Backbone as CSV, one residue per row, in Angstrom:
resi,resn,N_x,N_y,N_z,CA_x,CA_y,CA_z,C_x,C_y,C_z
1,MET,19.826,1.533,13.868,19.169,1.327,13.104,18.742,2.961,12.750
2,ASN,18.846,4.023,12.015,18.208,5.391,12.267,16.587,5.537,11.976
3,ASP,16.769,6.909,11.997,14.864,7.229,11.788,15.033,7.100,10.084
4,ALA,15.571,7.993,9.764,15.556,7.832,8.317,14.972,6.162,7.675
5,THR,16.241,5.177,8.109,15.519,3.463,7.621,14.619,2.957,8.353
6,ARG,14.434,3.236,9.104,13.165,3.415,10.457,11.899,3.501,9.330
7,ALA,11.798,4.536,9.329,10.577,5.890,8.688,10.536,4.735,6.848
8,ALA,11.458,4.810,6.711,11.549,3.792,5.415,10.870,2.660,4.777
9,LEU,11.603,1.798,5.944,10.751,0.522,6.302,9.850,0.620,6.384
10,PHE,8.937,1.352,7.393,8.163,1.825,7.761,6.668,1.398,6.562
11,SER,7.138,3.017,6.036,6.391,2.704,4.634,6.276,1.825,3.992
12,PHE,7.232,1.241,4.001,7.534,0.240,2.422,6.586,-0.750,2.906
13,LEU,7.462,-1.050,4.234,6.396,-2.996,5.230,5.035,-2.654,5.345
14,LEU,4.369,-1.646,6.355,3.725,-1.555,6.503,2.791,-0.745,5.994
15,ILE,2.591,0.667,5.490,1.871,0.954,4.739,2.373,2.323,4.367
16,PRO,1.934,2.767,2.750,2.208,4.115,2.811,2.344,5.191,3.407
17,GLY,2.575,5.482,3.530,2.614,6.994,4.641,2.682,6.614,6.126
18,GLY,3.483,4.775,6.481,3.651,5.021,7.417,5.233,5.787,7.643
19,GLY,5.807,5.885,7.346,7.154,6.175,8.444,6.906,7.791,7.716
20,GLN,5.773,8.581,7.402,6.251,9.811,7.948,5.264,9.716,9.214
21,ILE,3.985,9.389,8.995,3.658,9.134,10.654,4.231,9.182,11.826
22,TYR,5.432,8.133,11.473,6.504,8.089,12.181,6.938,8.910,12.892
23,LEU,7.568,9.852,12.109,8.979,10.442,12.329,8.044,11.976,12.374
24,LYS,6.053,11.606,12.634,5.575,12.786,13.321,5.069,13.798,12.228
25,ARG,5.211,13.783,10.649,4.482,14.300,10.340,3.028,13.359,9.462
26,TYR,2.154,13.715,10.419,0.996,13.225,9.977,0.421,13.636,8.910
27,ALA,0.267,14.581,8.571,-0.838,15.382,7.639,-0.210,14.996,6.189
28,ARG,1.485,14.694,6.295,2.320,14.139,5.645,1.834,12.811,4.586
29,GLY,1.938,12.478,5.780,1.540,10.430,5.976,0.190,10.081,5.739
30,MET,-1.089,10.908,5.646,-2.172,11.077,5.505,-2.401,11.397,3.826
31,ALA,-1.599,12.362,3.518,-1.103,12.423,2.200,-1.041,11.379,0.987
32,PHE,-0.511,10.416,1.553,0.025,8.599,0.827,-1.271,7.959,1.406
33,LEU,-1.271,8.409,3.136,-2.509,6.659,3.580,-3.695,7.400,2.562
34,ILE,-4.258,7.698,2.605,-5.890,8.250,2.352,-6.061,7.641,0.698
35,PRO,-5.449,8.614,-0.239,-5.140,7.881,-1.467,-4.928,6.340,-1.594
36,ALA,-3.643,6.106,-1.341,-3.377,4.515,-0.875,-4.465,3.518,-0.448
37,ALA,-4.999,3.972,0.406,-6.730,3.042,1.159,-7.832,3.111,-0.172
38,ALA,-7.545,4.545,-0.651,-8.885,4.353,-1.389,-9.063,3.387,-2.912
39,ALA,-7.883,3.724,-2.828,-8.020,3.123,-3.831,-7.894,1.270,-3.839
40,THR,-6.880,1.514,-2.758,-7.006,-0.321,-2.370,-8.781,-0.839,-2.454
41,LEU,-8.972,0.051,-1.199,-10.911,-0.308,-1.233,-11.156,-0.473,-2.165
42,THR,-10.970,0.174,-2.894,-11.974,0.670,-4.687,-11.957,-0.774,-5.484
43,LEU,-10.852,-1.368,-5.716,-10.025,-2.587,-6.495,-10.779,-3.623,-5.451
44,ALA,-10.052,-3.588,-4.276,-11.828,-5.187,-3.744,-13.019,-4.764,-3.143
45,TRP,-13.200,-3.684,-3.695,-14.887,-3.959,-4.417,-15.151,-4.196,-5.254
46,MET,-14.358,-3.974,-6.617,-14.328,-4.792,-7.607,-13.892,-6.106,-7.716
47,ILE,-13.442,-6.819,-6.771,-13.306,-7.951,-6.949,-13.756,-9.146,-6.144
48,PHE,-14.486,-7.819,-4.676,-15.797,-8.333,-4.419,-16.798,-8.747,-4.684
49,GLN,-17.318,-7.896,-5.892,-18.693,-7.662,-6.200,-18.705,-8.702,-7.293
50,VAL,-16.958,-8.833,-8.684,-17.117,-10.556,-9.003,-17.422,-11.920,-8.457
51,VAL,-16.616,-11.795,-7.350,-16.707,-12.825,-6.525,-18.070,-13.157,-5.676
52,LEU,-18.765,-12.359,-5.689,-20.460,-12.608,-5.049,-20.983,-13.054,-6.461
53,MET,-20.743,-12.388,-7.817,-21.944,-12.654,-8.233,-21.588,-14.972,-8.976
54,ILE,-20.100,-14.860,-8.595,-19.679,-15.809,-9.177,-20.514,-17.029,-7.767
55,VAL,-20.056,-16.688,-6.432,-20.930,-17.554,-5.355,-22.460,-17.195,-5.649
56,ARG,-22.922,-16.246,-5.705,-24.161,-16.543,-6.191,-24.951,-17.074,-7.602
57,ASP,-23.824,-16.990,-8.493,-25.035,-18.556,-9.313,-24.499,-19.433,-9.113
58,ALA,-23.394,-19.824,-8.568,-22.780,-21.403,-8.109,-23.515,-21.399,-6.793
59,ALA,-24.402,-21.039,-6.306,-25.236,-20.962,-5.508,-26.893,-21.588,-5.895
60,SER,-27.108,-21.168,-7.028,-28.608,-21.175,-7.112,-28.659,-23.128,-7.751
61,GLU,-30.095,-23.454,-7.751,-30.363,-24.802,-7.336,-29.789,-24.967,-9.036
62,GLY,-29.745,-26.544,-9.399,-29.031,-26.838,-10.949,-28.128,-26.065,-11.920
63,ALA,-27.435,-25.781,-10.821,-26.305,-24.487,-11.627,-24.963,-25.767,-11.795
64,GLY,-24.577,-26.434,-12.469,-24.075,-27.311,-13.644,-22.694,-26.555,-13.230
65,THR,-21.468,-27.397,-13.119,-20.137,-26.905,-13.768,-19.686,-25.973,-14.852
66,THR,-20.593,-26.453,-16.142,-20.090,-25.786,-17.543,-20.637,-24.489,-17.081
67,ARG,-22.261,-24.654,-16.764,-22.832,-22.698,-16.276,-22.111,-21.758,-15.617
68,ILE,-21.417,-22.645,-14.390,-20.482,-21.839,-13.370,-19.273,-21.201,-13.959
69,LEU,-18.742,-21.925,-14.522,-17.234,-21.272,-15.396,-17.750,-20.325,-16.149
70,ARG,-19.188,-20.861,-16.988,-19.379,-19.552,-17.931,-20.097,-18.488,-17.511
71,ASN,-20.325,-18.556,-16.544,-21.005,-16.841,-15.701,-20.036,-16.512,-15.005
72,ALA,-19.027,-17.068,-14.314,-17.805,-16.981,-13.686,-16.835,-16.029,-14.799
73,GLU,-16.975,-16.411,-15.965,-16.000,-16.153,-16.841,-16.735,-14.665,-17.748
74,ASN,-18.296,-14.251,-17.558,-19.033,-13.489,-17.798,-18.684,-12.645,-16.585
75,ALA,-18.385,-13.190,-15.490,-18.296,-12.163,-14.458,-16.794,-11.215,-14.217
76,LEU,-16.461,-12.040,-14.584,-14.935,-11.414,-14.554,-14.077,-10.624,-16.051
77,ARG,-15.469,-10.862,-16.656,-15.072,-9.609,-17.922,-16.592,-8.204,-17.565
78,THR,-16.593,-8.359,-16.548,-17.614,-6.718,-15.624,-16.089,-6.436,-15.513
79,ILE,-15.043,-6.293,-14.622,-14.469,-5.745,-14.835,-13.636,-4.953,-15.315
80,ASP,-13.585,-3.663,-15.000,-12.736,-2.491,-15.678,-11.510,-2.704,-15.252
81,LEU,-10.816,-3.973,-16.602,-9.090,-3.797,-16.697,-8.296,-2.564,-16.612
82,ASN,-9.376,-1.403,-17.538,-8.149,-0.059,-17.656,-8.143,0.280,-15.708
83,LEU,-9.364,0.302,-15.151,-9.193,1.299,-13.592,-8.892,0.178,-12.844
84,ALA,-9.078,-0.825,-12.785,-8.662,-1.876,-11.832,-6.617,-1.507,-12.483
85,LEU,-6.376,-1.449,-13.026,-4.560,-1.092,-13.468,-3.760,-0.065,-13.439
86,GLY,-4.865,1.459,-13.902,-4.666,2.460,-12.906,-4.273,2.274,-11.969
87,LEU,-5.574,1.561,-10.705,-5.470,1.590,-9.303,-4.246,1.208,-8.811
88,LEU,-3.816,-0.241,-9.703,-2.301,-1.003,-9.485,-1.176,0.085,-9.032
89,ILE,-1.521,0.736,-10.558,-0.195,1.478,-10.554,-0.671,2.627,-9.542
90,LEU,-1.735,3.456,-9.025,-1.597,4.426,-8.782,-1.196,3.824,-7.105
91,ILE,-0.853,2.990,-6.675,-0.850,2.463,-5.648,0.578,1.652,-5.275
92,LEU,1.393,1.316,-6.116,2.448,0.943,-6.680,3.535,2.194,-6.479
93,PHE,2.849,3.175,-7.352,3.639,4.575,-7.258,3.496,5.001,-6.035
94,LEU,2.341,5.401,-4.942,2.206,5.616,-3.313,3.662,4.907,-2.569
95,TRP,3.225,4.085,-2.689,4.230,3.206,-1.575,5.357,3.181,-2.355
96,ILE,6.587,3.392,-3.646,7.234,3.392,-3.691,7.702,5.087,-2.863
97,SER,6.878,6.108,-3.973,7.104,7.479,-2.843,6.801,7.884,-1.744
98,SER,5.929,7.195,-0.882,5.969,7.232,0.846,7.629,6.427,0.897
99,THR,7.982,5.717,0.533,9.417,4.912,0.976,10.344,5.815,0.997
100,ILE,10.117,6.633,-0.378,11.800,7.529,-1.091,11.381,8.555,-0.166
101,ASP,9.854,9.168,-0.116,9.784,10.577,0.577,10.714,10.070,2.171
102,ALA,9.792,8.701,2.899,10.077,8.994,4.381,11.688,8.544,4.017
103,TYR,11.897,8.363,4.051,13.306,8.292,3.741,14.215,9.713,3.691
104,ARG,13.697,10.026,2.799,14.534,12.156,2.709,13.783,12.833,3.883
105,LEU,13.017,12.188,4.628,12.433,13.362,5.503,13.060,13.111,6.678
106,GLY,13.508,11.432,6.994,14.035,11.059,8.371,15.764,11.534,7.881
107,LYS,16.213,12.037,6.782,17.618,12.285,6.443,17.731,13.674,7.129
108,LYS,16.722,14.294,7.464,16.869,15.579,7.094,16.639,16.147,8.390
109,THR,15.459,14.393,9.508,15.000,15.499,10.852,17.010,15.021,11.122
110,GLU,17.653,14.057,11.258,18.740,13.656,11.673,19.784,14.346,11.863
111,PRO,19.969,14.743,13.748,21.295,15.902,13.767,22.433,15.949,12.416
112,PRO,23.217,16.766,12.267,24.696,16.366,11.589,25.507,15.250,12.269
113,THR,26.121,14.574,11.424,26.809,13.663,12.667,28.756,14.662,11.960
114,THR,29.000,15.350,13.138,30.683,15.853,13.070,31.501,14.988,13.581
115,SER,32.583,15.694,13.696,33.771,14.890,14.748,33.243,15.357,16.323
116,GLY,32.903,16.208,16.402,32.272,16.481,17.469,31.469,15.876,18.303
117,ASN,30.711,15.817,17.372,29.435,14.855,18.592,29.436,13.108,18.208
118,ARG,30.424,12.889,17.616,30.412,11.397,16.584,31.334,10.727,17.961
119,ARG,30.651,9.383,17.962,30.909,8.602,19.285,31.935,7.555,18.091
120,SER,32.701,6.866,19.045,33.234,4.961,18.651,32.946,4.806,18.727
121,PRO,32.632,3.513,18.634,31.765,2.393,18.432,32.431,1.539,20.562
122,SER,33.410,1.766,20.432,33.691,1.679,22.088,33.724,2.410,22.790
123,ASP,33.044,3.896,22.672,33.646,4.277,23.539,31.670,4.113,24.110
124,PRO,31.562,3.734,25.364,29.735,3.502,26.145,29.090,4.912,26.427
125,PHE,30.024,6.058,26.687,29.510,7.117,26.586,29.490,8.167,25.809
């Protein structure tokens, strides 16, 4: 497997910017990683706040099932859907563009294959 494919897989399967970091382009990798991590943490924080509201309500004394479900619905309505959708789109964009960039960057760093340095599969040396 060549460096371009490895870099693209690192960016796609692990984290955005992982392929750039693999290719030792640290600043470029951080340019993908930091916004993706910030967006992911913001989205996780939004979800955590809703779950916390639901759990606090369920833990309160005398909370019936109907009340818990009504309060869970109200808690879910507190999520700013435009912000959540924007964050998801940003994460997806960073992931895809990081994968494409890592592959292209890997292709640029590979030595060119010419007939002089190409080896046949049966040639061990």
